[in-house]
Every structure is written in structure tokens, then in C-alpha cells.
N, C-alpha and C positions, 0 to 999 in steps of 0.2 A: 689567499691562495692565488695561483697564477691565473686561473680562469676568472676569479673575482676581479683581480686588478685589470685584466684585459677587458672584462665586461664594463667596468667603470669608464675606461678610456674610450671604448666604442660608443657607449651611451653619451658621454660628453661630446664626442665628435658629431654624433647624430644630432644632438640638440643644437649645437653650434651651426651645423650645415643647414638646418631647417628653420633657423631664425628664432630659436628658443632662448630663454634667459636663465634657466635654472635646471639642475639635474636632481631628480628624485629617484633614489635607489632603494632606501629601506622604507618599507610600507607596512603600516598597521592596517589589517583588515578588521574593521570594527563591526563584525557581523558573523553569522554562522550559517550552517546549512547550505542551501542551494546558492545563495549569494556569494558566500565566501569561497565555495568550491569553484564556481564559474569565474570569479575574478582572478584567482590564482592561475587556473588553467589558461585563461585568455591572455593574461600578461606574460606568462611563460611562453606561450605559443608565439606571440608577437615578437618577443625578444629573440627567439630562435630563428624565426623566419626573416626578420629584418636585420638582426645583428649577428646571427650565427652562433649565439650562445644562449642556453636555456637558463643559466644561473646569473643573469645580469642583475635581477632584483632579489632583494632579501625580504621575505614575507614573515611578519609577526602576526600571530592570531591570538585572540582571546578565547579561552575554552573553559566551559563550566564542567563540573564533575559529571553532570548529566550527559554532555556531549562526549566526554572522554569515555564514559561507560558505554555509550551507544556506538563507539568505534566510528565517529564522524570522519568523513573523508577529508574535510578541509584541514583537519589537524595533521593528517598524514602528509598532505601536500605542502604544508608550511615549513619554513626553515626552523622556526621556534614557536612555542606557545607560552602564554602566561595564563595560569589558572585563575579564574575569577569566580565569585560566588554563584551558586546555583539558584534555581527558583525562577520567579517571574523575571521578565527582561528588564524591569526597572532596577534589578540587582546587578545586571551585567551589560548586555549589548545595547540597552537603551539608557544606560547611566552615563550621562555626559561627563560628570566629574571623574568617574572611574576610567573612561576612555582616555581622557586627557592625561590622567595620572600615568596610565600604562604607556601612552605615546611618549611622554616626557622621559619616563624611566628607561624606556627601550631606545631612546635617542633616534626615533624614526624621522624621516624627512616629510612624510605625508600620511594622511589617514583616508582610507577608502571606506565610505559608510554603507554602500550597497543599497538595499531597499528594506523598508520596515524599520523596526527598532528606532535608532536615533537619526536615521537618514534625513528626516525632515524637521529636525529640531534646530532652530537658528542659533541656539546657545552653543552648539558644537563647533561650527566654523568660527564663531566669535571668540570662544576660549582658545581654540587652536591658534588663531591669528595672534593672540596675546602671547602665546608660547613660541611663536616663530615657526610653527609647523603648518604645512600646506594642507588645506582641506580639499579633497578631490570632489568638488561640487561647487555650487554657486555661493557667493558671499552671503553673510548672515542677513543683511537687510533685504536682499533680493529673494533669498529663500523664504524669509518671513512673509513678504508680500505675495509672491507667486505660489509658494508652497501652501499657503493658507487658502482653502477652497473658497472662503467667503471673500477675501481680498482679491483673489484671482477673478472671481465673477464681477466684482466692482470694476476692476481694471479692464476686463473684457468689454463691459458696458461702456466704459469711458472711451475705449478704442473703437467703439461702434460695432463690435462683434455681436451677433444675435445671441440672446440668452433666453433660457426657459423661465417661465414665471416662478418666482422663488421669494424667500423672505426678504430679500434685498432688492426687489424690483425697482428699477429706475435710478438707483444710487450711482453717482459718479464721484470721482475724487482726483485731485492732484496730489502727487506724492509729496510727503514732507521731505525736509533736508536729509533725514535719516533713510529715506527711500521706503517709507511705510505709508499705509493708509491712515488718515487722521482717525484717532480713536473714536470720536463721536460718530463719524460716518460708519466705521466698522461695526460698532455695536448695533446700529440700526439694521444691519443685515443678519443679526443673530437672533435666536430664540433662547431665552435664559431659563424658561420654565416649561413644564408640560402644558400649562394653560396657554402660553404664548404660541406654542407649537400647534395646538388645536385651533386657535384663532387664525393663525396664518394659513393652515390647511383649508379651513372653511372659506377663506378669502380667495385663494388661488385655485381651489377645487381638488377633490380627491380623484385618483389615488396620488399620494405624495411619498417622497422619500425623506426620512429624518436622518440627517447625516452629521457625523462629527467631523469638524474641519481637519482634525489631525488623525482621522481614521485612514484605513486603506486595506487592501487585500481582503475585502469582504467583511472587515470588522468595523464596528461603529457606524453601521448603516442598516436601516430597516425600511421596508415598504409597508405603508399603512393605507388601508381602504376606508377607515372610519375613525371616529373619535375614540372608540373603545380600543382600537388597535394602537393608536398613539399612546394612550394611557398605559398599555401593556408594554410597548416597545421602547418608550422614551428612557426608562431606567436601564434597559439593556444597552442602548447606544452609549449612555453615560459610562456604564461599567466597562465596556469594551475599549473605549477610547482612552488615550493618556489623560491623567487627572487634569482637570481644568480646560480641556479642549473645548473651544466654542462649538456650538451646534446650530445648524440652520435647516430650513425646510425648503424643498423644491418640488415642483410638480413632476410627476412621473410622465415622461414622454413615451406614450405607448406606441408600439409598432416601430420603434426606432432601432437603428443599428449603432453600435458603439465603435467609432472610428478614431484611430490615434495617428498623430503625426510625431515622428521622432525628430527632435531638434537638438542641435549642439551649438552653443555659443562660445566664443573665445574672448580673451581679454583685449582684443584689438577691435571690438565692436562688430564683429561679423557673426552671422547666425545661418546655419545650414539646416535644411530639412532633408532627412535621409528617408524619403518615402514614408510609408506608414503601415498600419496593421488594422485588421478588422477583428475585434474581440467581442462579437455579439453573442457567442455561445457562452452564457453565464448561468450560474445558479447562486441565488442569494448575493448577486453582484460580485461573485468571485468567478474569474474567467476559467473556462475549461479547455476550449480550443482557441488558439490565436492563429491568424493567417494573414498573408500579404502577397502581393499588393491588395488593397481593398477594392476588388474589382466591381463591387456593387455600386461604387461611386464613379460617375463619369470622370474621365481624366481631367477635363477642364475645371470641373467643380472641385476635384481633389487638389488641383493646383491652387485654387483660391484658398482652400483650407490651409495648405502649406504656407502660402504667402502671409496669411493672417497670423499664423503661428510664429513665423519668423519676425514679423513686425512687432508683435506683442512682446516677444522676448528680447529683441534687439534694442527696442526703445528704452529699456530699463537696465541694459548692461548685463544680461544674463550670461553666466559663464558655466560651462559644463553640459552634461547631458540632461535632457528633460523630455517630457511627453505632454503634448497638448492633446486633450481628449475632447471629442465632439460627439453629439448625437446627430444622426443623419436619418432623414425621412426619405426612404427609397421611392415613395410615390411622388412627393412634391419636389424632391431634389434639394430641399432646404436643410441647412445644418445649424446647430446651436452649440455654443461653447459650453463645455461641461466642467472642466478643470484643467489645471496644469500641474503635473507632478514634477517637482524639482529634483529628480533623481533618476537613476536608471531603473527600468522595470524588468521583472522576471522574464517577460516575453521578448526581451531585446534580441536574442539570437535569431528571431524571425527576420529582423532588419539586417542582421549581419549576413544571413544567407542571401538576402535580396541584393545587398549593396557591396558585399565584400569588405565592409569596414568593421574592424574589430573594435567594439564600442568601449570596453573597459580600457583597452590600450589607448584609444583616442582620448578618453577622459584624462588619462595620465599625461598624454602629450600636450593637451590643452593647458593643463596645470603646470607644465614645464615651460609655458609661454610660447609654444609653437603656434603660429597662425593656422587657421583651418585650411586655407588655400595652399599651405606648404606640406600638409600631411599626405603622403603618397597614396594611401588607400582612398582618400576623398578625391584626390585628383583623378585617379583611375575611374571612380564612380562617375565623374563628369566627362569621361571620354578622353582624358589627357594621356598622351603616350608616356611611357616610362622615362624617356629621355627629355621630356618637356617638364622642367621643374620650375619654370619662371612665369609662364603666361598667366595673366590674372583670371580669377573667377569672380563674376558678379552673382553672388548667391541669390539676390532678389530678382535677378533678371534671367540668368542663364538656366537652361534646363539640363538636368542630368540625363544619362542614358537610361531609358526606362528598363526596369528589371526584366530579363527574358525568361524568368521562371516564376513559379508559384510555390509558396511554402505554407504548410499547415503544421501547427505544433499542438501537442497534447500534454497537459499537466498530469503527472502521476502523483496521487495523493494518498495519504493514509486515512481514507474516508469510506464510510459504508454507504454505497449507492442504494441499498435496499431499505435504508432507514433515513432518507432525507439527507444523505451525505454527511451524517454525523461523524466527527473525527474519532479516530481510534489511535491507540498507542501500543507499543510493545516491541517484541523482538522481530528482526528480519534475518532469517537464516541465509537466504540466497536470493539474488536477483538475476534472472536469465534474460538477457536482451542481446540480440544479434544485430550489430550495425550492418548496413549495406551501402551501396553506392548512392542510394536515394534516401537513406534514413539514418540518423544518428541520434544519440541521446547522452545525457550525463545524469549522475545521481549523487546525492549528498551523503549516502551511506553505502558501505560495502558489505561483504559477507560477514555474518555473525555480528551485525550492527543492530540498530533499532531506532525507533521514534519515541522520544520521551514526552511526557505530558506537557512540557513547556515549549516544545519545538513547534515550528510551523508544520502544517500537515503535508506540505508538498515535499517530496523527496526525490522526484525525478522529472525530467522534461525530455520529450521525444520530438524530433523535428524531421519532417519528410518534405521532399521537394520533387517537382516535376515540371515539364514544359507547360502544363496546363493545371488548373485547379483540380480537375478530375484525376490526372496522373498523380498529383500529390496526395489526394484523398485515398486513392487505392494503395499507394506505397505506405501511408500511415496505417491504414487498416490492416494490411498484411503484417507489418511489424508488430502491431499490438496483439494480433491473433497469436503470434509466436512468443509473446512476452510472458514471463512467469515470475511471480513474486511469492516466495514461501516464507511464512512466519506467522506471528500472532496478529498482525494488523490486517485490516480489510483494505481493499483498493478497488477503484472503479474501472479497471482495464476492460473487462468484458462489457460493461455498460457503455464505455466509450466506443467500442466496436459497433455496438447496436446503434448508437447515435450517428456514427459515420455512415451507416447504411440506410438511414431514413431518407425518404424522398425530399423532405423539406431541406435537409442539409445538402443533399446532392444537387438540388435545384437552386440552392442559395437563396431561399425565400424566408429564412429565419429572421427573428429580431431578438432583442435582449430579453424578452419575456418568454421566448419559445421553450427553453429548457425548464424553467420553473413551472410552466404549464404542464409539461410532460410529467414532471415529478409529482405535481399535485394530483393529476389524473391517473398516475401510475400507468402511463401509456407505454413506457419502455419496459416490457416484461421479458425477462430471459425465458427462453423456451426449453422446457424439459418435461420428461415423462415422470409422473409421481412414483410409479412403481420402480423405475430406474433409481430414483433418488433413495427410496426406502431400501431397496435391495443392496445398493452399494454402501449405504450407511450401515446396514447390518454386517456386511463384509468387513468394513473398517473396524467396527466395534468388536466383532469376533476376533479379528487379528490382534487388536489391542488387548482383549481379554487374555488371549493365549500368551502374548508377550509378557504381560504382567504376571500371570501365574507361573510362567517358566522362570522369570527373574526371581520371584519369591521363593520358588522351590530351590533353585541353585544357591541363593543366599542362605536358606535354611540348612541345606546340606553342608555348606561351607562351615557352618557353626556346629555341625554334628547333630543337628536336630532332625528327627525323622517324621515328625507329625504330619507334614504335608504329603508324605508318600501315600498315605491312606486316601488322599483326595485326588490322586492322579486320574481317576475316572472322570472327574469334572473337567479335565483338559480334553477329553474326547467327546463329551456330550454336555451341552449346557444351553440355557435359553438366552435369547437376545430380544430386547424390546426396543422398538423404534416408534416414536410418535411424530406424526407429520401431518400438517393441514387438518387438524382436528380428529385424526384417526390413529388408533394404537395398533401396531402390528407386532404379533408375538411369533418369533421364529424359534424352532428347535434346531440347534447346530450340531452336526456330527463331524468329527475330524477323521477323515478317511486316509490321510497321508500328511506329511509335514507341510504340504502346500495345497492340500485338497480338502475343501469344506463342502458339506452338504447341508442345505437349508430347507427346512420343511415348514410350510405354513398352510394350514387347512389340508387339502388333498394334493397340493403342489409340492413337488420335490425338485430342487434346483442344485446342481453341483457346479462348483467354481474352483478353478485352479488359480492360486494367488501367489504372485512373486513379489517379494518386498525388495525395493531398491535401496541403495545406500543413502539416498536423500530422503527416505521415508515414504516415497511414492509407492503405490501398489498397482501392479498390473493384474487385472482380474479377467480371466478367460472364462467365458460361459458359451458353450456351444462353439460356434465359429467366430465369435466376436471377442475383442479384447478392449477393455476400458482402463485408462490410466486415471487413478484417483488420488487425491490428497485429502487428508482429514486433520482437523485440529479441534480438540475438545476445549471449549472455553466456558467461562462461568455461565454464560447465557445459553449454551447449547453446543451442538456439533456443527462446525463449519466444514462443509464438504465441497470439494471441487471435482467436478467431472470434466476431464480434459476435453476442450473443444466444445463444451456445452454450456456450463454455467457453474457458478459458486453459489451454494444454497446453504442457508442457516436452518438447522433443525433445532428449534428452541427446547431448552430444558423445561420440564413441566414443574411450575412453581405453584404454591398455594395462591389462589387468586386474591386472598386477603393480604398478601405481601407485595409491597411496592419496592422494586429493586432498580438499582442504577443500571443504565443501558451501556455505559462506557466509563472509562477512568476519568476522574475529574475532581473538582472541588465544589462543595455546596456554596452557592452564592446566597440564595434565599428560598424559603418556602413561600408559595403563592397563596396559601390558605392558612388561617390560624390553626393551631393545634386543637383538634376536636371539631373542626368545621367540616362541612360536607364537600366532597370533591366528586365531580361527575366523570363517568367513563369517557375517555378521550380528551379530557380537560387537563392542561398543564398544571402540575402541582408543585414543582420545584424547578429551580434553574441551577444548572451546573456549568462551571467554567472548564472548558477542555481545549487545550492547544490555542489559548487566547481568544476563544469564541464562547459566548454565553448561549447555552442550549437549553430549551425547556424539555422536561420529561413529562409524559402524559400518563394519567391514571388508567389502569387496565380494567377497572370496575368502579361502580358508584358506591360510596360509603363515607363514613366519618374517618378522617385521617388522624393518626397519632404519629407525630414526628419522632424519628429515632436517631437523627443526627442533628448537629448544629451548624450554623453558618460558618464557613471556613474549614469544615471537615473535609479531609481527603478520602475519597471513596474509589473503590475499584469496581469494574464491571461485575454485576451480579450481587453487589452488597445491598443490604436492606436499608432503604431510605424512609420507609414508613409502613405502618400497619393500618389496615382498613377494617372497620366494623361494617361489613357488607350490608347495604340497604336491603337487598333481596337476594339471598344466596341461591335461590332457585333460578335466577336469571343468568348465573355464571355459565359460560359455555362449557359443555361437557365433552370429554374426549371419549369417542365411541370405539369399540373394538372392531377390527377389520373382519368382515364377513363376505366372502365371495371368492372368485377365482383370481389368484395373483398372476396376472398375465405379463410376465417379463418379456420385453421386446426381443431380447437376445435369443430367447427360446423359440421365437416364431420361425427361425431359419430351418427349413426342412433338412438341411445338411448337418444338423447337430449330431455329434458323435460321442461315443463313450470316452471318458477322460483318459483311461488307461487300459492296456491289454491285460489279459487274465493273469499272466505271470507277475506283472507289476502289482496287480491287486493282491495276489497271494503274498508277495514279499512285504508289502505295506502292512498287511494283517499280521504277519510274523514279527514285524517291528513294534507291534502294540497298538496300531491304529484300528479303528472300527472297520470291520469287513464291509465291503460294498454290496455283498450278498451273503447268503448262508455259506459258512466256511467249507463244509463238506461238499455241498453242491458245486461250489466254486472250483474245488480241486478236481472233482469228477469231470466237470466241463473242460478244465485245463487239459486233462489227459485224453479225453475224447477228441479234442481238437489237435492233438499232437501225433506225430508219427511214432509207432512202437519203437523204432530205433532210438528215439530221443527220451524214452521213459526213464532210463537210468540217470541220464544227465539231469532231467528235471527233478527227479527224486533226490539226487545228491544235492542239488542246489537248495531245495526246500529244507532238507534235513540239516545241512550245514548251517543254514541261517538260523534255524531253531536252536541248534547246539551251541552256536556262538554266544548265545545268552545263557542258556541253561547250564552248560558245563562250568562257566565262571561262577554262577550262583551255587550249583551243586557242590563245587569244590569247597565252598565256605560252610555249607550246612552239613557236609559229611563229618566235620569235626564237632558235631552235636551242638552247633551254634543255633540260636534262635534266629528268626528272620531279621530282627533288628540288629543282632550282633553281626549277621552276615553283611548287611548293608553298611554298618559302621566300619567293618573290615575293608569293604570295597571303597568306601570314602577315603580311608587312610592310604590305600594303594593308588588312588587317582586324585590326589589333592589338586593337581594342576589341570585336571580334565574331568571336572565333575559332571560334564554333559554325558560322559560315558556311563556314569552311575545313573543319571536321570534316564538314559535310554534303556538301561537294563530294567529299571523300575517300571518304566512305561510298558515294556514288553511283558514283564511279569504280571502287570495289572490285567492283561488280557490273556492269561495263561490258558483258560478254558477254550477260547476260540483257537488259540495256537495249537493246543493238543488235538483239537478236531482236525486241523489241517494236516498234522503229522500222521494221525491215525488213518485219515482218508488217503493220504499219499502211500502209506505202507500197504493198504488194502488194494489200491489201484494197481500197484506194480507187482504185487506178490504173484499174481496168476500168470503174468506174461513176461516179466523181465527175468534175467539171469540172476538168481539169488546170490551167487558167488560174487558178482560185481558190487553188491551193496553190503556184503557181509561185514566189512570193517566199520562202516558208519552205523549199521544197525546194532552192532555189538556195543558201540558207544551209547546208543539210546538205551539198551538193556541195562547198562551200568548206572543209569540215573537212579537215585534212591526212591523206591516206590512209595515211601511214607511222606513225600513232599509233593503231592498232587501229580506225581508222574506214574501212578499205579497202572492205569490202563495202557499208557504208552510203553512202559517197561514190560508189561505182560505181553502185548502184541509183538514187541521187538524180540522177546525171548522165544516166541512161538514161530518167528519168521523163518 
């Protein structure tokens, strides 16, 4: 195309003008989810802003059937996709041979690996180099030595960078000709068995972290406080890491901050540090918030950290983007080398916001041979004017312009914060997020998408900025408050808002163990009123019951089946049971209108007006308050969201002798033999979900009988084992509610009746349960009206009654049975069966409706002009007296 040809010419000229040596146009994105989405968005943005054309690059992506079914955003953004096998990432995005096969077949110029999957596998750049395809990252030998956490620690020690006590204490090495650590030295830093891990931990002191060298993203890493915990966790680390990944042990640096330096090296021997990030808010070593600049570190100390990172990477010819991670002690101001990640990280947009440097685009430019000091965005970061394109930058000596803003980011994940952040998977119907001048975000899925069981749990990232840390915190908090994710998955957005409002975060006194401590102690508890939760759960289930019964009725009528007509009374009055926090609540529900429900529990009667929105949300009006609620019935219970308050799970009541899966996943192993005893609260099985190994704990004590085998795929709520209870009497009982149900919304003294008397009469005539005695309601209506309005009121009431009964009477006059009459009505209204349903509902309440008509006739007969009502009364008199119209017909004939 013309745009494509022009784009190539502009790109070629740009590369030439900036000292590059090659043009990379067609790019394979060897990743999915957030990484693939961000890469394409960033490179397109750079092309448009720098070259004036969005279509400069051609993007090829790999896509599994799972990602296609989940409506993944990166597939939509790409120019073309190649379908690859589904399942674990070793089948697709981590499969080096497959990536190289796709790259060669698609004739791409370069491969962008992103983060996770194959991004740290040295075989990928090695094989691509043999194919003549550029790898957008460091060369294979450099990746091998720096990307490996063990080798990186040995290199750091060799370079004199302080290290934490670990399994490779004191090891130093000179690189081999291939640029790697000598194998003998490397192995001394590893632990090959559980016994070696225990021995090392006892030497360096607990607590320790057992880490897989090729792990990342919170996977392949466990904290252990004792020998027993190492014995339990060592197999999990092995299972989560890529097969054959070396494992090492390091002392846990308590009270430390996790500080990162963003580095980029080029093929000309230069390395730049683009400020850094503070990623201390973590749970299970998985980052939750990321922020920058890392203000907890004094500027001169942080400069030392940057220079050390630059020297470490520059000395071995590092090319591309990487992150040097440190642990920083805020009290002593000391820092320790942690690791170097030879890839871009998910939190890199924090750095982009601080520096104005588009990192995926910078990776691409570096791989096109452009020197770092020639890249316009980096020059601007160092304070160079736009027309200054030649003055040199000494990256190890010159200081950049310190960022004038603060940025805080929040990861949006498909995890359940109420259950230790366990991963969830399923459909996402809609994501509502409103960008602002101080906050933006991006997501890996769109509307009607989803998170499948093999995906990474993160599907969104939100970034807020301000002139100060406090301004950024407030901007992020406000955006998260207004964010809405609707679907099957759980998400921690409400939990994140609570964290942002905690004093420790506001005062910036947190450390890497802060959040895990809060989770363990359940310190962050969402605030809600139990009666509110129970009531709105009852409203949701009542509406769902009505919707289901209506759908079943219409489907039945469509087939000419009338059996459900006899059960119409159950649509007007039915029980709802809610169990919450060990108490069972039994409500009697009365339907007083299409959107009016009355709930009775004990002596308390509560009326609610409910409006259902197109997106499934319910607006529930009680008294003078309105609550917006969302509900989702899941295998494990009802997930109820009260807008602006909390998302609460109301668990399904299961037999305590049944052990069920808490989430979708695959059985890795049972932790007790079949028939062995498991104690309440003790893990009994490990499930793999979204690349994480998660233990599931027993809900009671007893002998376990396995019901599934290793490798079995299970859904949330599926049976994993049966328990022969050790003591059935100790199982917690659910007790019935006994007391006054004090709903907060009813405490408002301004509470008013839901509807006026005329509306109540009309609803009763439509077949809904009267809100008071029918005859008394009509008498009250006329007493409150002016005599001049009597005929008007009477006409309205009688016409509403006749609108149903004349249609029905017309059918039965031909000596049809009731069933024949309805079959005839169905035949006449095939395209509008709701009209038949409405007639049937009204007929189901004929006795109450007759009372309303009789009371109306008696109320107006003495005072109104009979001549004005003669016509409509005559129509009443003509109704067949043998079809329950006897008294109505009699009174009408006497009128």
C-alpha cells in the first residue's frame, strides 16, 4: 500500500539519520496478554508521533485457541496472527522451537519476547541469530549470565556490589570466552535437593526464600520460616519453574524495600539508567503497586545504585532493556543486589511516565543499531534541546533532569483478595474505566472477553501521576473507586482502594513484607453491614427467581404447554433463603408490582422497588435510599457487589464431609495418602491455576478419600475428596436468624410509601398481590378523592379490569374450557406471548380483582351519576356469570 511504502521510506531515513545500521519492520510478538498488548500500542504510538504514520510496522502475533475464545485484545491490534497449540505455555509462547518456526515462516525481521514465557530463555536469541532474525533483547550469552539469578549474584559479588547471604556466598568468577560463569562455580551457588536447601537455610539463618533461577512474576519462589516449610515448598518451586531450572536459597532481608533501576544498553558499549521504581507493595513476591521515583532512597544513594547497575551491565556488553533490582534498608541506607532481569518488566510504563521515553520503541531502536545518545527521547530526558542532535552524553557522568512528577501504578488481576489472592478465571462481560488527565490504563481483554486457566492473572494496569506522591495516590484512589469489572472473575480493585488509604502507605513506611502481613492477619477488611448484605442478596435472588420462572413460562407457552399456568401464584409469593456468616435467614417474598417486592422476616416487613439495568445491575430503592448491586451465582456461592461498599461472597452450603475445589485448575498432587487423616485448616491437595501452584485446605478433620487423580482438570466447586468426619458434632452449625432485622435504609424517618393508592389499585388489577386489603384500599381511594373525580376513577378501574376479562370471556363464551381459551389466546399472540402471560397472571388473582370492582361499584353508586357509567357497567353485566363473574355480574345488573 501507499502508506506502507511511505512508512518504510520514513523508517529507513530515520534509522540512517540517527546512526542506525538496519531497519526492522515486520515484528513477531512472541507473547500474549498484557505484554503483547502494550508492545503493539507503544510501537504504533511511537511510529505515529515520530514518523507521522501509524502503519509503519507490521505485527504478527501467536494466538492460542484459548486467547481467541477469550477475545484477547492483542489479537485485534495485530496485523495478522498465527494460531498455535493451546494449553500450558510450553506448548506455545514458551516454546522456542515453535517461536522460531513461526518467525521464519512469517519472514519477520525481529522477535519481541516481552516478559515471562520465553523472554529469559537464552536458546531463543541463539536460534534466531542462526536464522538471521533479530532478537529484541540481549545476546544469548549475556542473557544466560545476567538473566540467571545465580550467575547474576556471582557477577555482582565479583563487581563488589553488596549481596545478601545466600547459597553462593563469597563466590566470584571471571567469564568464560562464551561469556558465561564457569560451570563448577555456578553449581556451587545452587541447591539441587531439598536436603541441600535445608542445610543452606540453617547456615545463613531463617527466614529464607527458595527461588528458581528461571522463575519470575511471583512464580517459582517461596518464603520459608522452618525446615518443615522448606520440605513443603521445595516441590512447589520445582513445579512452578521451567523444567530443569536451577534453584538457590537466599536469606530474606526483613524490613527492606524493593528498588529497581531501569537500564538500557546499546551495541556501542553505552548503558543508560532511566531512573527507577519502588515496588515494595508485594504479596507472595508479586508486585501490587509500583511507583517512582523511589523517594524513600536519598538521591545520592540512588545515584550510586544507578551507577552500579550501569557498570554491571556495560562491562559485559548488555544490549536492550533490563532491570537491576536491589533491596534497600531505609534505616541504614544500605542496599543489596537482588537480581537483574534481562527483559522489559510489566511495570515499565511507570518509567515511561517519569522519563518520557517509550521503552518498547527504544528497545526496537537499539536493535536497529541506533546509539542511545542519538535517540531523541533519551536526549530530551537529559535536558537536550530538540535542535541539539549532536552534543555528546556521558551516561556514567552526566545527570539527567530529575523527574518533576510522581507516578503510582496498580495491577488489575483476576484474583480473589478475600482468599489469599488465589487466581480466578472466566468470562469478563465489561470493564468500565474512565481515563483522566492524571490517570490512564490499558487492558489485555475487551468486552465479552475473559481470562482462561492458562493465562497470566493480570489483565489491566492503571497509572496515576501528580506533582507529589500524595497527589498521585489520590488520583489513583479516585480512578479505582470508579472502576468496574463485570463478569465471572474476581478482582482486587476494592482491596487496592483500602490499601491506598492505609496510614502506612500514605506515610511511605511500608516494606516488602507489609502486604503479606496484612493478608495473614486479615487486617484489610472491607466494611459492610451484615443485614445490608443479606437483604440485597435476597433481592438479587428474588429477581433471579422471577426472571427464571418467567422465562420458563414463556418457553412453555411457546410450545403450547399450559402446565406452568397453574403455578403462577408462585411468581407472586415465594420463600428465599440466605445463609451468611453462620446464620440462615428465611424471607417470604411478595410481588406487589412488576418492580415492587415486599420481604418479610420475623415481624419486619420491607418493601423495595427494583429496576433492572441492561447490564444486569439492579437499582434497589428502599425508603429514601438507592443501592446499586451486581450479583453472580457461582459454584461456590453468590458473589454480591454493593456499589461503593464491597464485593462479598455468600458461600453455598455444602456437606462438611465434601472437600471441593475453590477455583478452576489442575490437580498437581494430594498431600495425604488415600485414607489418611487430614486436619481442619491443613492443606490436602495442590492445584495448578494460571501457572501458580496453590494449596487447598480441609474444612474439617477426618479421613480423606481421593475422588480425582493427578492431572485432572477441575472447576470451582467440583468434588476433590470425601471426608469420614472424625467428630461430626464439632462441625459448625448454621443457626436460623432470630431477632429484629434492622435494615439501615429503614432507619431514615423520611421513609415513604412506595406508590399512591391509584397505582396500588392498578397493580392489583394487573394480578400482583395487593399491598393492603383490596376492598379497604378502594374505599380509601374514593375517600381521598373529590366527588367530581369519582366517575373518572371508576372508569379507569373498570376499564383495566375489562381489558383482561373481556378477552378471556370472549373465548369461554364459545363453551371452551379454560385450557382451550388459553390455547386460543396463544395462537392469536404467537409473537407476543407476554400478553398471554399478563392475562394469566391477572386471572390468577381474579378473586382480589373482583373485590376491587365490587368495592368500586358500591363506592360510586350512591354519589355518582349512574348514566355516566351505564356503558361500562353494561359490559360488566355481560360477563358470563358461570366463570367466577357471578357477583360482579349480579351487582352490575342491579346498578
